[in-house]
C-alpha positions as CSV (number, residue, x, y, z in Angstrom):
1,M,165.1,37.0,-161.2
2,I,167.5,36.2,-163.9
3,V,166.2,32.2,-163.8
4,G,162.7,33.4,-163.4
5,G,163.0,35.9,-166.4
6,A,164.3,33.1,-168.7
7,L,161.2,30.8,-167.8
8,V,159.0,33.5,-168.8
9,A,160.7,34.4,-171.8
10,I,160.7,30.4,-172.7
11,V,157.1,30.4,-172.1
12,V,155.9,33.3,-174.0
13,Y,158.4,32.3,-177.0
14,S,156.6,28.7,-176.9
15,L,153.4,30.2,-176.6
16,Q,154.0,32.6,-180.0
17,T,155.7,29.5,-181.5
18,H,152.7,27.4,-180.9
19,D,150.6,30.1,-182.2
20,A,152.4,30.9,-185.2
21,S,152.3,27.0,-186.1
22,I,148.6,27.2,-185.9
23,K,148.3,30.0,-188.3
24,R,150.5,28.6,-190.6
25,R,148.5,25.5,-190.8
26,R,145.5,27.4,-191.2
27,D,147.0,29.7,-194.0
28,V,147.9,26.2,-195.9
29,Q,144.4,24.7,-195.4
30,R,142.8,28.3,-196.8
31,A,145.3,28.3,-199.5
32,I,144.4,24.5,-200.3
33,A,140.9,25.6,-200.2
34,D,141.2,28.6,-202.4
35,R,143.5,26.6,-205.0
36,V,140.8,25.0,-207.4
37,R,137.4,26.4,-206.2
38,I,134.8,26.3,-208.8
39,A,135.8,29.4,-210.9
40,D,132.4,31.5,-210.9
41,G,133.5,34.8,-211.8
42,L,133.0,36.0,-208.4
43,D,135.7,38.6,-207.0
44,I,136.7,36.6,-203.8
45,P,140.4,37.1,-203.1
46,T,142.5,34.2,-202.2
47,G,143.5,33.7,-198.6
48,I,140.4,35.5,-197.4
49,E,138.0,33.6,-195.2
50,R,134.8,33.7,-196.8
51,P,131.6,33.7,-194.4
52,N,130.8,30.3,-195.5
53,D,134.6,28.5,-194.7
54,D,133.9,26.1,-191.8
55,E,136.9,24.4,-190.2
56,S,136.6,21.1,-188.8
57,D,138.3,20.1,-185.4
58,D,141.2,18.7,-187.3
59,G,142.1,21.9,-188.9
60,V,140.7,21.1,-192.3
61,I,138.7,23.9,-194.0
62,N,135.6,23.0,-196.1
63,N,135.6,19.4,-196.0
64,P,133.7,18.7,-192.7
65,K,133.6,15.1,-191.2
66,V,129.8,15.3,-191.1
67,Y,126.9,17.6,-191.7
68,K,125.7,18.9,-188.6
69,S,122.3,19.2,-187.9
70,M,121.1,22.7,-189.1
71,G,118.5,22.8,-186.1
72,C,115.4,23.8,-188.8
73,E,112.1,22.3,-188.7
74,L,110.6,20.5,-191.7
75,P,108.2,23.0,-192.9
76,N,104.9,22.4,-194.2
77,Y,105.2,23.2,-198.0
78,V,102.5,24.4,-199.9
79,S,101.4,25.5,-203.6
80,K,99.0,28.0,-203.6
81,K,98.3,31.6,-205.6
82,G,100.6,30.4,-207.8
83,K,103.6,30.2,-205.7
84,I,105.4,27.8,-203.1
85,W,105.2,28.7,-199.7
86,A,107.1,27.2,-196.6
87,V,104.7,27.4,-193.5
88,S,106.5,26.9,-189.9
89,K,104.7,25.3,-187.4
90,N,103.5,28.7,-185.7
91,G,102.0,29.5,-188.9
92,T,104.6,32.0,-190.5
93,E,104.1,31.8,-194.0
94,V,107.0,32.3,-196.4
95,P,106.9,32.7,-200.5
96,V,110.0,31.3,-202.1
97,G,111.1,31.4,-205.9
98,I,112.6,28.7,-207.4
99,K,115.9,29.2,-209.3
100,G,117.0,25.7,-209.5
101,V,119.1,23.3,-211.6
102,N,119.2,19.6,-212.4
103,W,121.8,17.4,-211.0
104,F,121.8,14.1,-212.5
105,G,123.9,10.7,-211.9
106,M,121.9,8.8,-209.2
107,E,119.6,7.6,-211.5
108,T,122.5,5.9,-213.8
109,G,124.5,2.9,-212.7
110,M,126.8,5.1,-211.0
111,Q,124.4,5.7,-208.2
112,A,125.4,9.0,-207.6
113,P,125.4,12.6,-208.7
114,F,128.4,13.2,-211.5
115,G,131.5,15.3,-210.8
116,L,132.1,14.0,-207.1
117,W,134.9,11.8,-208.3
118,D,137.5,14.6,-207.6
119,N,140.8,13.8,-208.6
120,E,144.0,15.6,-209.6
121,H,142.3,16.5,-212.8
122,N,138.6,17.0,-212.4
123,G,135.9,16.7,-209.9
124,T,134.3,18.4,-207.0
125,T,132.6,17.9,-203.6
126,V,129.1,18.5,-202.5
127,V,129.7,21.1,-200.0
128,S,133.5,22.1,-199.7
129,K,136.7,21.0,-200.6
130,P,140.3,21.4,-199.5
131,D,141.1,22.0,-203.4
132,G,138.1,23.9,-204.6
133,Y,134.6,25.6,-203.9
134,A,131.7,23.7,-203.1
135,I,128.9,22.6,-205.3
136,A,126.6,24.2,-202.7
137,D,128.5,27.2,-202.0
138,F,128.8,27.5,-205.9
139,L,125.1,27.6,-206.4
140,A,124.2,29.4,-203.5
141,A,126.7,32.5,-204.4
142,N,124.8,32.5,-207.9
143,N,121.5,32.6,-206.3
144,F,120.5,29.1,-207.2
145,N,118.5,27.8,-204.2
146,S,117.3,24.3,-205.3
147,V,118.6,20.8,-206.7
148,R,116.2,18.6,-208.6
149,L,118.0,15.0,-207.9
150,P,116.8,12.5,-210.6
151,L,116.8,9.0,-209.2
152,C,116.2,5.4,-209.9
153,V,113.4,3.1,-208.5
154,Q,115.7,0.4,-209.2
155,N,118.3,1.9,-206.8
156,I,116.1,2.9,-204.4
157,L,114.7,-0.8,-204.1
158,D,118.2,-2.4,-204.0
159,N,119.8,0.3,-201.8
160,K,123.4,-1.2,-202.5
161,P,126.7,0.4,-201.1
162,L,128.3,2.6,-203.4
163,Q,131.2,1.5,-205.8
164,A,134.5,3.2,-203.9
165,A,135.7,4.6,-207.2
166,I,132.7,6.8,-207.9
167,I,133.2,9.6,-205.1
168,N,136.2,11.0,-203.6
169,K,135.6,9.8,-200.0
170,Q,139.0,11.6,-198.7
171,T,137.4,15.3,-200.2
172,N,133.8,14.3,-199.5
173,R,134.2,13.1,-196.0
174,A,130.5,14.0,-194.9
175,L,129.3,11.8,-197.6
176,D,127.6,8.3,-196.3
177,L,128.4,5.6,-199.3
178,S,127.1,2.9,-197.3
179,S,124.0,2.6,-199.2
180,Y,121.8,4.4,-201.8
181,V,119.5,5.9,-199.6
182,S,122.2,7.1,-197.4
183,L,123.9,8.9,-200.0
184,I,120.6,10.9,-200.9
185,Q,120.6,11.8,-197.3
186,S,124.1,13.4,-197.1
187,I,123.6,15.1,-200.3
188,V,120.5,16.4,-199.0
189,K,122.1,17.8,-195.7
190,G,124.9,19.0,-197.5
191,L,122.7,21.5,-199.8
192,G,120.5,22.2,-196.6
193,F,123.9,23.4,-195.3
194,R,123.8,26.3,-197.7
195,H,119.9,26.7,-197.6
196,V,119.7,24.8,-200.8
197,S,116.4,23.1,-201.3
198,V,116.0,19.6,-202.8
199,M,113.1,18.3,-205.2
200,L,113.6,14.7,-205.7
201,S,112.5,13.1,-209.3
202,M,111.4,9.6,-209.9
203,H,113.3,9.6,-213.1
204,T,114.0,6.2,-214.4
205,L,112.2,2.6,-213.4
206,D,115.8,0.8,-214.1
207,L,119.2,1.6,-214.7
208,M,119.2,1.6,-218.4
209,N,116.0,3.5,-218.6
210,T,114.6,0.8,-220.9
211,A,111.6,-0.6,-218.5
212,G,109.4,2.2,-219.9
213,A,108.2,5.9,-219.2
214,L,105.1,5.3,-216.7
215,W,105.0,4.5,-212.9
216,Y,105.4,0.8,-214.0
217,G,106.8,-0.9,-216.8
218,V,109.0,-4.0,-217.8
219,G,110.1,-5.8,-214.4
220,I,108.9,-2.8,-212.2
221,T,105.2,-3.1,-210.8
222,E,102.9,-0.3,-209.4
223,E,103.7,-1.6,-206.1
224,Q,107.0,-1.6,-206.2
225,F,107.1,1.9,-207.5
226,L,105.0,3.1,-204.4
227,T,107.4,0.9,-202.2
228,S,110.2,3.3,-203.6
229,I,107.9,6.4,-202.5
230,D,107.8,4.8,-198.9
231,V,111.8,4.1,-198.7
232,L,111.9,8.0,-199.6
233,T,109.5,9.3,-197.1
234,T,110.3,6.9,-194.2
235,A,114.5,8.2,-194.6
236,L,113.8,12.0,-195.4
237,C,110.4,13.3,-193.9
238,T,112.1,14.4,-190.9
239,N,113.4,17.7,-189.5
240,E,116.9,16.7,-190.4
241,Y,116.1,16.7,-194.0
242,W,114.0,20.1,-193.5
243,N,115.1,21.4,-197.2
244,V,113.4,18.6,-199.1
245,L,110.3,19.9,-201.0
246,G,108.7,16.8,-202.3
247,I,108.9,14.7,-205.2
248,D,108.5,14.7,-209.1
249,L,105.9,11.8,-209.3
250,K,107.3,10.6,-212.4
251,N,109.7,12.2,-214.9
252,E,108.4,12.6,-218.7
253,P,105.6,10.0,-218.6
254,W,105.3,10.7,-222.2
255,Q,103.4,6.9,-222.7
256,G,100.7,8.3,-220.9
257,T,97.2,9.7,-221.3
258,W,95.6,12.4,-219.2
259,G,92.0,12.0,-218.2
260,T,91.5,9.3,-220.1
261,G,90.4,6.7,-217.4
262,L,92.7,3.9,-219.2
263,A,95.6,1.6,-217.3
264,N,98.3,4.4,-218.4
265,D,96.1,7.6,-217.4
266,F,98.7,9.7,-215.6
267,R,96.3,11.9,-213.8
268,V,94.9,8.7,-212.1
269,G,98.6,7.6,-211.7
270,A,99.8,11.2,-210.1
271,E,96.6,10.7,-207.6
272,T,97.8,7.3,-206.5
273,I,101.5,8.2,-205.9
274,A,101.1,11.6,-204.5
275,A,98.5,9.8,-201.9
276,R,101.1,7.4,-201.0
277,M,103.8,10.1,-200.3
278,L,101.3,12.1,-198.4
279,E,100.3,9.3,-196.2
280,K,103.7,9.3,-194.8
281,C,104.9,13.0,-195.6
282,P,102.0,15.2,-195.5
283,K,104.5,18.3,-195.5
284,W,106.0,17.5,-199.0
285,L,104.9,18.5,-202.2
286,A,104.1,16.6,-205.3
287,F,105.2,18.2,-208.7
288,V,103.3,16.7,-211.2
289,E,104.4,16.5,-215.1
290,G,102.4,16.2,-218.2
291,V,102.2,13.5,-221.0
292,N,103.0,13.7,-224.9
293,D,100.5,14.4,-227.7
294,Q,99.5,15.9,-230.9
295,H,98.1,19.2,-231.3
296,D,97.4,22.3,-233.6
297,I,98.2,25.7,-233.2
298,V,98.1,29.0,-235.4
299,L,101.5,30.9,-235.4
300,D,101.7,34.1,-237.6
301,G,98.6,32.8,-239.3
302,Q,100.0,29.9,-240.3
303,E,98.9,26.4,-238.6
304,Y,101.3,24.0,-237.2
305,G,100.9,20.6,-236.0
306,Y,103.3,19.6,-233.2
307,Y,104.0,17.5,-230.4
308,D,104.3,18.3,-226.3
309,W,107.7,18.4,-225.1
310,F,107.8,15.2,-223.1
311,G,106.8,16.1,-219.8
312,G,105.0,19.4,-221.3
313,G,101.7,18.3,-222.1
314,L,99.3,19.5,-219.5
315,H,96.6,20.7,-222.2
316,K,93.6,18.6,-219.9
317,A,95.0,19.2,-216.7
318,K,92.3,21.9,-216.0
319,L,89.5,20.0,-217.2
320,Y,91.0,17.1,-215.2
321,P,93.1,18.1,-212.6
322,P,94.6,15.8,-210.1
323,R,92.8,15.5,-207.1
324,F,95.1,14.6,-203.6
325,P,93.8,13.8,-200.2
326,V,95.8,16.8,-198.8
327,P,95.0,20.6,-200.0
328,D,97.7,22.6,-201.6
329,K,99.9,19.5,-202.7
330,L,99.9,19.9,-206.4
331,V,103.0,21.7,-208.2
332,Y,102.6,21.5,-212.2
333,A,106.0,20.8,-213.1
334,P,106.4,20.7,-217.4
335,H,109.1,20.8,-219.2
336,Y,110.2,23.2,-222.0
337,Y,113.1,22.8,-224.6
338,T,115.0,24.0,-227.5
339,P,115.9,22.9,-231.1
340,A,118.9,21.2,-229.4
341,V,116.5,18.6,-228.2
342,F,114.2,18.6,-231.1
343,P,113.7,21.0,-234.1
344,Q,110.0,21.9,-233.8
345,M,109.3,23.4,-236.9
346,Y,107.4,26.3,-234.9
347,L,110.8,27.4,-233.8
348,F,111.7,28.4,-237.2
349,G,110.4,30.2,-240.3
350,G,110.5,27.4,-242.6
351,G,112.5,24.6,-244.0
352,V,111.9,21.1,-244.7
353,V,112.2,18.1,-242.6
354,G,114.7,15.5,-243.5
355,K,116.3,12.3,-242.4
356,G,116.4,12.0,-238.8
357,N,113.9,14.9,-238.2
358,V,116.6,17.6,-239.1
359,I,115.4,20.8,-240.8
360,V,117.1,21.2,-244.2
361,D,117.3,24.6,-245.4
362,Y,116.0,26.0,-242.0
363,V,115.2,29.9,-241.9
364,E,115.7,31.4,-238.6
365,L,112.9,34.1,-236.8
366,T,113.5,37.3,-235.8
367,N,113.3,38.4,-231.9
368,A,110.2,39.3,-231.8
369,K,108.5,36.2,-233.7
370,L,110.6,33.8,-231.9
371,Y,109.5,35.4,-228.6
372,N,105.8,35.0,-229.7
373,R,105.9,31.5,-230.7
374,V,107.9,30.4,-227.4
375,K,105.0,32.4,-225.2
376,A,102.2,31.0,-227.5
377,T,103.4,27.1,-227.3
378,M,104.6,27.3,-223.7
379,Y,101.1,28.8,-222.9
380,D,99.2,26.1,-225.1
381,M,101.0,23.3,-223.3
382,F,100.9,24.6,-219.7
383,G,101.2,28.2,-219.2
384,Y,97.4,28.6,-219.1
385,L,97.5,26.8,-215.6
386,N,99.4,29.9,-214.6
387,E,96.9,32.4,-215.1
388,D,94.5,31.7,-212.2
389,K,97.4,31.7,-209.8
390,G,96.2,28.3,-208.1
391,P,98.9,25.8,-207.9
392,A,101.9,26.9,-208.5
393,V,103.8,26.2,-212.1
394,V,107.6,25.4,-212.1
395,L,109.4,24.5,-214.9
396,G,110.7,21.0,-214.0
397,E,113.5,21.1,-216.7
398,F,114.3,23.8,-219.6
399,A,117.3,25.5,-221.5
400,G,120.2,23.1,-222.7
401,L,122.7,23.7,-225.1
402,Y,123.7,27.7,-225.0
403,T,127.1,28.6,-225.4
404,K,128.0,25.8,-228.4
405,D,124.7,26.9,-230.2
406,A,125.8,26.8,-233.9
407,H,122.9,28.5,-235.4
408,P,124.0,32.1,-237.0
409,M,121.1,33.8,-235.1
410,K,121.4,31.5,-232.1
411,T,118.2,30.3,-232.2
412,T,118.7,27.4,-229.7
413,Q,120.4,29.9,-227.3
414,R,117.5,32.4,-227.8
415,C,114.9,29.8,-227.2
416,T,116.4,29.8,-223.4
417,D,116.5,33.1,-223.2
418,L,113.2,34.0,-224.1
419,T,112.1,30.7,-221.8
420,I,113.4,32.6,-218.7
421,Q,112.1,36.2,-219.8
422,I,108.4,34.7,-220.3
423,M,108.6,32.9,-216.9
424,V,109.5,36.2,-215.2
425,E,107.0,38.4,-217.0
426,Q,104.1,36.2,-216.4
427,G,105.4,35.4,-212.8
428,Y,105.9,31.4,-212.7
429,A,107.0,30.0,-209.5
430,G,110.2,29.2,-210.9
431,G,112.0,26.5,-212.9
432,Y,115.2,23.9,-213.0
433,M,117.6,24.6,-215.8
434,W,118.9,21.5,-217.5
435,S,121.5,21.1,-216.3
436,L,124.8,21.5,-213.9
437,N,126.2,18.5,-215.4
438,P,128.8,19.1,-218.4
439,E,128.0,15.7,-220.0
440,S,124.3,16.7,-220.8
441,A,123.8,15.7,-224.1
442,Y,121.6,17.3,-227.0
443,Q,120.9,15.8,-230.4
444,Y,120.7,18.7,-232.8
445,N,122.9,21.6,-233.5
446,P,122.0,23.2,-235.7
447,A,118.6,22.2,-236.4
448,D,119.9,20.4,-239.7
449,K,122.7,18.5,-238.1
450,A,121.8,15.4,-235.8
451,G,124.5,13.9,-233.5
452,H,125.7,14.1,-229.9
453,F,126.6,17.5,-228.5
454,V,127.3,18.3,-224.9
455,E,126.8,21.3,-222.6
456,G,126.2,22.0,-219.0
457,L,126.6,24.7,-216.4
458,M,129.8,23.3,-215.2
459,Q,132.9,23.3,-217.4
460,D,134.4,19.7,-218.4
461,D,136.6,19.6,-215.4
462,W,133.7,20.3,-213.1
463,R,136.1,23.1,-211.5
464,K,135.2,26.0,-213.9
465,A,131.7,27.6,-214.3
466,N,130.5,28.0,-217.8
467,L,130.4,31.4,-217.6
468,P,128.1,32.7,-220.7
469,F,125.3,29.7,-219.6
470,L,125.8,31.1,-216.1
471,K,125.0,34.6,-217.1
472,A,122.1,33.6,-218.9
473,M,120.5,32.2,-215.8
474,K,121.0,35.7,-214.0
475,G,117.9,36.3,-215.8
476,L,115.9,34.1,-213.0
477,D,117.4,36.3,-210.4
478,A,114.2,38.5,-211.2
479,L,112.0,36.0,-210.1
480,P,109.4,36.9,-207.5
481,D,110.2,35.8,-203.9
482,L,113.5,34.3,-204.6
483,K,115.5,33.7,-201.6
484,P,117.7,31.0,-199.7
485,M,115.4,28.4,-198.4
486,P,114.1,29.7,-195.0
487,C,115.3,27.8,-191.8
488,F,112.6,28.0,-189.2
489,P,114.4,27.1,-186.1
490,I,113.0,24.0,-184.0
491,V,111.1,25.3,-181.2
492,K,111.0,22.5,-178.0
493,A,108.0,21.7,-176.3
494,N,108.7,23.6,-173.2
495,E,109.9,26.9,-174.7
C-alpha cells in the first residue's frame, strides 16, 4: 500500500509538473505575442487569449508554419446596383462594402510589401507574429476588409525568388519566398485567414516605373502585359485564393485617352485586358481607372480650369463605357486626392501659382465651401457614374497626408474627411485609402511649400498605428454593407 501510494503520488506529481510546464510555455509564448503587437488603441488586456489567437503544433502562437485552407469557395464576384456582391454557387448573394487600404512594395525592386522585415527595431508580419499583432488582425479589428496590392509586370514575368533580407522568415514562417508569385499567394491566403479580400493592381510596367503609364511601354509589349495577367489568373483563380476580388487593370493610365479609337485609348485597353482576365477567371472583377485631361468647371460663380487626378478622369465613361464578354464585371476605380499630392486651385479661395506649382499666398476655404468643391469635382470626374447605381464605383486611392498637415485650417486633412463623408452620403461601394505604409510620400505641405513629406496609417516602426489617421478612417464604417468578406463553405458533389 505504501509503495503503491508512492507510485500514484509520483505519477500525479509528474502530470501536474508536465501540465505546469506546458502552461508556462504557453504563457511565455502569449507574453511574446503581446509584447510588441501593433498598437491600435484597442483595449485588449495582455496575457488574455484573443479570439484570433492561433497556436501551432510546436507551441508558437500567432506565427503559423503554413496558412491552412479556409475551405471557402471562390465566389462569383459581381458589380451591379452600385455595389459589389459575392455570389455563391447556390445563388446566395451578399453585398459587400469596401473599407480598404493600399499596401505597397511588391511593385518595387524589393518585390515584397514593405514592413515585413520585422527586426528588433521595426517591422511586422502578415497574419501574426511572436512579438506583435498581425497586419491582417490589425486591419480586421479596425473594420478594414480589403487590401489593394500594387504589383509590377516585370516582377510577375521574371518571377524571381525574394532576397532573404527583405522579409524576416522566422516571424513570417508561412510566407513562401521561393518566387514572386508564390509570395503573392501566401499574402492572399494570410489576409484571407482574417476575411480580408485582395484587389491586385497592375501598378507599374517596370521596377523603376520609367516604362510609361499605359498597358504597354518601353520594353514591355501589350502581349507581355497580357501574359502577366495569365500568370495571375493561373496562380490565383482557385478556391484556395477565394478572397481575390479581381484586378485593377492598370494603375493611373494618365497617358491614355478615352473613346478616341487611338492606340492609347484606355477604354479599348481595359476591354482587352478584362477579356484576357475573364477568359481564365470569369469570377473576378475588372477594376477600371480613368485617364487625365483638362476640364473647366464653375465653382461659387467662378470658372476654374483643372486637370483630373491621375486615374480620376472618367468624364467620357458613360458615353463610351467599357464592354466586357462577361456581364456585371465592371467596377469603376477612380482616384481622388488632396493638396499634398498637388495643390489644385479649386481647393483654395485664392492665391498665385508659383514655381514648382506651389500656391503663393493661398487662402483656405470654409468647411462649407470646401465641401461643395470636393463634392462638385468628384461628381465632375467620376461621381456622376454613381447616380444610376449600375457598375459599382470604388475609389482605388484617396486620402494621403493627414496628421502632418501644415495648413493652419488643415485643408489637406479636411479634403480626406470630406471625401469620406461624400462617399458615405452618396452610397459609393467603398474605397482604398493611400496608404498603410508610413513611407507614403507627398510633394506639398502646405500648398506654398514643395518638398518630401511622408505619412501612412502605420507609424514609422510598423508596430503602432497612426491613431488620428486611423480614427479618420472610422468614417468609412458607415458605408453600406460593410462586413468581413463572406466565406461560402465548399460543398462536395455528393453532399
